[in-house]
C-alpha angles and dihedrals in degrees: 000000000000121000121207122201113200113192120181125189141163118245116220110249094224090052096043100120094041092044094054091048091051093045091054090048090051091048093048094045093051094046092050100042107033138053100250138073122248124194124187111217124202125199122264093177136005125037109012096216098046112109133170144205117218110196123187122204132178090240145323094284091052090049091054093046093050092046090051090052092048095052091049090053111095094199092053092048089055090054095050094042091070090042094056099036104037114011107051135050109260112253094015098107117104122181125198129179123210134176130206118254110232140160098041117145119234114256090221093060091055092050092053093061 
């Protein structure tokens, strides 16, 4: 069952260009070096400087394994250090976890019986 991690955050206006460059580097690094998919989402409506990562894992155990690997990786820690300390507004990050809903029977097939 897939697990989706949706992290929203506000990019500092005075760091906007550098922040987007760093966010793309984080996305690329994670997609190339770890077993999960990371998408960077930009706003279409709402707050102009609110961005998000949408990460897809095979399951909760895989998410924990990949996170352990990332936080043991010195190069990755350098990338996120700037992100947390310089690129985003402190306290603006919000993380939500979702899972896909699978294996449910169709209501119409039960009615036909």
